[in-house]
C-alpha positions in Angstrom: 0.3 -0.1 -0.1 2.7 2.6 0.4 4.6 1.7 -2.1 1.4 2.2 -4.3 0.9 5.3 -2.9 4.5 6.6 -3.5 3.9 5.3 -6.8 1.2 7.7 -6.8 3.2 11.1 -5.7 5.8 10.2 -8.1 3.6 10.0 -11.2 2.4 13.2 -10.7 6.0 14.2 -11.2 7.1 12.7 -14.4 4.1 12.4 -16.4 3.8 14.2 -19.3 8.1 14.7 -18.7 7.0 18.1 -16.8 8.8 19.1 -13.4 6.1 20.0 -10.4 8.6 19.7 -7.4 10.3 22.8 -8.1 8.9 26.1 -6.6 6.5 27.9 -8.0 8.4 30.9 -9.8 7.0 33.5 -11.5 8.0 33.6 -15.1 9.2 30.0 -14.7 9.0 27.3 -17.5 8.0 23.5 -16.9 10.9 22.0 -17.4 11.4 18.1 -19.1 12.0 15.2 -16.4 15.5 13.2 -17.5 13.2 10.3 -17.3 11.7 11.7 -20.2 14.0 13.4 -21.9 16.9 10.8 -21.7 15.4 7.3 -22.6 13.9 9.5 -25.6 16.9 10.5 -26.5 18.6 6.7 -26.2 15.3 5.3 -28.1 15.4 7.6 -31.2 19.7 7.4 -31.6 18.8 3.7 -31.3 16.6 3.5 -34.4 18.6 5.8 -36.2 21.9 3.5 -35.7 19.7 0.3 -36.5 18.3 2.2 -39.6 22.3 2.6 -41.0 23.5 -0.7 -39.4 19.9 -2.5 -41.7 20.8 -0.1 -44.5 24.6 -1.2 -44.8 23.3 -4.9 -44.2 21.5 -4.6 -47.2 24.4 -3.5 -49.2 27.1 -6.7 -47.6 25.4 -9.1 -46.3 27.2 -9.8 -43.3 25.8 -12.1 -40.6 26.9 -9.8 -37.7 25.5 -6.4 -39.3 21.9 -8.1 -39.6 21.9 -9.5 -36.0 23.5 -5.6 -34.2 20.1 -4.4 -36.2 18.4 -6.5 -34.2 19.8 -6.2 -31.1 19.5 -2.1 -31.7 16.2 -2.3 -32.6 15.7 -4.0 -28.8 17.3 -1.1 -27.6 15.3 1.3 -29.3 12.5 0.0 -28.3 13.2 -0.6 -24.7 14.2 3.3 -24.1 11.0 4.0 -26.0 8.9 1.8 -23.1 10.9 3.3 -20.7 10.4 7.1 -22.1 6.6 6.5 -22.8 6.4 5.0 -19.1 8.2 7.9 -17.8 6.0 10.4 -19.6 2.5 8.8 -19.7 2.1 6.6 -17.1 3.9 2.8 -16.9 1.2 -0.3 -17.3 1.2 -4.1 -16.7 1.9 -4.8 -20.4 4.5 -2.0 -21.4 6.3 -3.4 -18.1 6.4 -6.5 -19.3 7.7 -5.4 -23.6 10.4 -3.2 -21.3 11.3 -6.2 -18.9 11.6 -8.7 -21.9 13.5 -6.5 -24.3 15.5 -4.4 -21.7 16.7 -6.8 -19.3 17.1 -9.7 -21.5 17.3 -8.9 -25.4 19.3 -6.4 -25.6 22.6 -6.9 -24.6 22.1 -10.8 -25.6 21.6 -10.2 -29.7 24.3 -6.5 -29.1 26.7 -9.6 -27.8 25.7 -12.3 -30.6 26.3 -9.9 -33.6 30.0 -10.0 -32.2 30.0 -13.4 -31.9 29.3 -14.1 -35.7 32.0 -10.9 -36.0 34.7 -12.8 -34.5 33.7 -16.4 -35.9 36.6 -17.0 -37.9 38.5 -16.8 -34.3 38.8 -18.9 -31.5 36.7 -16.1 -30.2 33.6 -18.7 -29.8 35.5 -20.4 -26.9 35.3 -17.5 -24.9 31.1 -17.0 -25.8 31.0 -20.2 -24.7 32.7 -19.6 -21.3 30.7 -16.7 -20.8 27.6 -18.3 -21.5 28.2 -20.9 -18.5 29.0 -18.3 -16.3 26.0 -16.6 -16.8 24.8 -19.6 -16.3 26.2 -20.0 -13.2 24.9 -16.5 -12.1 21.8 -17.8 -11.8 22.8 -19.4 -8.0 23.5 -15.7 -7.2 20.7 -14.2 -8.4 18.7 -17.4 -6.5 20.4 -15.7 -3.2 19.1 -12.3 -3.5 15.8 -13.7 -4.3 16.1 -15.8 -0.8 17.1 -12.3 1.2 13.9 -10.4 -0.6 11.5 -13.2 0.7 10.5 -14.3 -3.4 12.9 -17.3 -4.2 12.5 -19.0 -7.4 11.8 -22.9 -7.5 15.0 -25.0 -7.2 14.0 -26.2 -10.2 14.5 -23.0 -12.3 17.7 -22.3 -11.3 18.8 -26.7 -11.8 17.1 -25.7 -16.0 19.1 -22.3 -16.1 22.8 -23.9 -15.6 21.4 -27.5 -17.3 21.0 -25.2 -20.9 23.7 -22.9 -20.0 26.1 -25.4 -19.5 24.9 -27.2 -23.0 25.0 -24.5 -24.8 28.3 -23.4 -23.6 29.7 -26.9 -24.2 28.3 -27.1 -27.6 29.9 -24.0 -28.7 33.1 -25.2 -27.3 33.2 -28.6 -29.4 32.2 -26.3 -32.8 34.5 -24.0 -32.4 36.8 -26.7 -32.0 35.8 -28.8 -34.6 33.8 -26.6 -37.4 34.1 -22.3 -36.6 32.7 -21.3 -39.8 29.3 -22.8 -37.6 29.5 -21.5 -34.2 27.9 -17.6 -34.8 24.5 -19.8 -36.5 24.6 -22.9 -33.7 25.1 -19.9 -30.9 22.2 -17.9 -32.6 20.6 -21.4 -32.8 20.3 -21.6 -28.7 19.6 -17.8 -28.4 16.7 -18.4 -30.2 14.8 -20.9 -28.2 16.1 -19.0 -25.6 14.3 -16.5 -26.3 11.3 -17.9 -27.2 11.2 -19.7 -24.1 11.5 -16.2 -21.8 8.9 -15.0 -24.2 6.2 -16.8 -23.6 6.8 -16.9 -19.9 7.4 -13.7 -19.5 4.1 -12.5 -21.1 2.5 -15.5 -19.2 3.6 -14.6 -15.9 1.4 -12.7 -13.3 2.3 -9.8 -11.6 0.7 -8.5 -8.4 -1.4 -4.9 -8.5 -0.4 -2.2 -10.2 1.6 -4.8 -12.3 5.1 -2.9 -12.8 7.6 -1.9 -10.3 9.8 1.5 -10.0 11.9 3.0 -7.7 9.6 5.8 -5.4 12.5 8.1 -5.4 13.3 8.1 -8.7 10.3 6.4 -11.0 13.2 4.5 -12.7 11.5 0.3 -13.7 13.1 -1.9 -11.5 12.6 -6.1 -11.9 10.9 -6.5 -8.9 7.6 -6.7 -10.1 9.1 -10.3 -12.7 8.5 -14.0 -10.7 11.6 -15.3 -9.5 11.4 -18.4 -11.8 12.3 -15.6 -14.5 14.6 -13.2 -13.3 16.9 -16.1 -12.5 17.1 -16.4 -16.1 18.7 -13.4 -17.1 22.6 -14.2 -16.8 22.9 -15.8 -19.4 21.5 -13.9 -21.5 23.0 -10.1 -19.6 26.2 -11.8 -18.5 27.1 -13.0 -22.2 25.6 -10.6 -24.1 28.3 -7.9 -22.3 30.6 -9.7 -22.0 31.1 -10.4 -25.7 30.5 -7.5 -27.0 33.3 -5.5 -24.6 35.3 -8.1 -24.5 35.3 -8.3 -28.3 35.8 -5.1 -29.0 39.1 -5.2 -26.9 40.0 -8.0 -28.6 39.5 -5.8 -32.5 41.4 -2.8 -30.7 44.2 -4.9 -29.5 44.4 -7.3 -32.7 45.0 -3.3 -34.8 47.2 -1.5 -31.9 51.1 -1.5 -31.5 51.3 -4.2 -28.9 53.4 -4.5 -25.8 53.3 -8.1 -24.4 53.8 -8.7 -20.7 51.5 -11.5 -21.1 52.0 -14.3 -23.5 50.3 -17.4 -24.6 50.4 -20.9 -23.2 48.7 -24.1 -23.9 46.1 -24.5 -21.2 42.6 -26.2 -21.1 40.5 -24.7 -22.9 38.2 -23.1 -20.3 41.5 -21.6 -18.4 42.7 -21.0 -21.2 40.1 -18.2 -22.5 40.1 -16.6 -18.9 44.0 -16.4 -19.0 43.9 -15.0 -22.8 41.1 -12.8 -21.6 43.1 -11.6 -18.4 46.2 -11.4 -20.7 44.1 -9.4 -23.4 43.5 -6.8 -21.0 46.6 -6.1 -19.9 48.2 -6.0 -22.5 46.1 -4.1 -23.9 46.4 -1.2 -21.2 50.5 -1.9 -21.2 50.4 -1.1 -25.3 48.0 2.1 -24.6 51.0 4.5 -24.9 52.5 2.6 -27.6 49.3 3.1 -29.3 49.0 6.8 -28.1 52.2 7.8 -30.0 51.0 6.2 -32.7 48.0 8.5 -32.6 49.9 11.6 -32.4 51.7 10.7 -35.3 48.9 10.0 -37.5 49.8 6.0 -37.4 47.2 4.1 -36.0 44.5 2.3 -37.3 41.2 3.8 -37.2 39.7 0.3 -35.5 41.8 0.7 -32.6 39.6 4.5 -31.2 36.3 2.6 -33.1 36.6 -0.5 -30.8 37.6 0.7 -27.5 34.8 3.1 -28.0 32.3 0.4 -28.7 33.8 -1.3 -25.7 33.1 1.5 -23.3 29.7 2.0 -24.8 29.2 -1.7 -23.6 30.7 -1.7 -20.6 28.5 1.5 -18.8 25.2 0.5 -19.4 26.8 -2.6 -18.1 27.6 -0.7 -14.9 24.6 1.0 -14.5 22.3 -1.9 -15.9 23.3 -4.1 -12.9 23.6 -1.5 -10.3 19.5 -1.2 -11.0 19.2 -4.6 -9.8 20.5 -3.2 -6.7 18.4 -0.3 -6.4 21.1 2.4 -7.3 19.1 3.6 -10.4 19.4 7.5 -10.4 21.9 6.4 -13.3 20.0 4.2 -15.2 19.3 5.9 -18.3 21.7 8.1 -18.2 23.9 5.0 -18.6 22.1 3.9 -21.2 22.2 7.2 -23.6 25.8 7.4 -23.1 26.0 3.5 -24.1 24.2 4.1 -26.9 26.2 6.8 -28.1 29.5 6.2 -27.6 28.7 2.9 -29.7 27.7 4.9 -32.1 30.6 7.0 -32.6 32.4 4.0 -32.5 31.2 3.2 -35.6 31.5 5.6 -37.0 35.2 6.0 -36.6 35.4 2.4 -38.0 36.4 1.8 -41.7 35.8 -2.1 -41.0 32.3 -0.8 -41.1 31.9 2.3 -43.6 34.9 0.4 -46.1 31.2 1.1 -48.0 29.2 4.0 -47.9 25.8 4.1 -46.1 22.7 5.7 -47.7 19.7 6.5 -46.2 17.9 8.4 -48.7 19.6 11.6 -49.8 21.8 10.8 -46.5 25.4 9.7 -47.3 28.0 8.0 -44.4 31.1 6.6 -44.9 34.4 6.9 -46.0 35.7 7.2 -49.6 38.3 4.7 -50.5 41.3 5.9 -51.2 43.1 4.0 -53.5 47.1 4.3 -54.5 48.2 3.7 -58.2 
């Protein structure tokens, strides 16, 4: 009851994007509320970005472009639900769409695009490791739900771990034996999991009023979603975010001048991937002075700053989304906007992305290729 009263008070200050909590001063105009402005900007940037990537896919037919376009569409729709709920009021269908798309689909499909992009490398081992770790995260989710007094059935936790383990083993095996199929196999698991969670979210019983908001900030939180669905988020978010961020870091590392403090060793597959991820991060940090010097000389490959921006763009909303799960919600919409802006800037900077020009109507974006005779 107290939460419902708080929600009514919050709605009065958030609806239609107008701040009514400031003192009434003669001549003052109502100000647009950040809960409306930030997700609206995120949604607009995401849809424009998705259109550019989708147009590029029609020209080059690369699988990663199509999957990234889908992920960006999810991003735009998710931010759009946040804008609509903040401006005009939340409802149960809107809240279900926000959780399904924003909390489960966005990171997973953006990360899936990176798996396709790096499918010819051994990145599939890293993707498999993150899927497995994401499944184990269900244990931590269950511990939190127990503290909240709404635990998920133990069978749900076991099923999440089992599915993630099977998917991880299959993806790792395919990486070993048929690397060209890694993207398709991983995508098949993601599609199956997406169908399952869609059915679960749309059929779940949600207590009145049909959504949950932070009473202080008005930002949506996942508290109204049943526990057996909330424990599913790990494989989607952890695998998606880690593959997006570390895939971008790996791409930057490939094209930058290197100083290797840690070198490769023959290790068991899973241990090798953990060691490899640590080695890339440490060597990348050690190589930054060399990259800065190359940038000053105008000799740094453009994919290095581009992919570093993409990595930062994937990292920031991952952090603010994680904080949202622990009740720190003030940065959620801001992190969402910064993330998509940084990824978009990285996309524009990258010569890999714009080796062909992208045209939407009268607008043409890209780099003209310069050839020497």
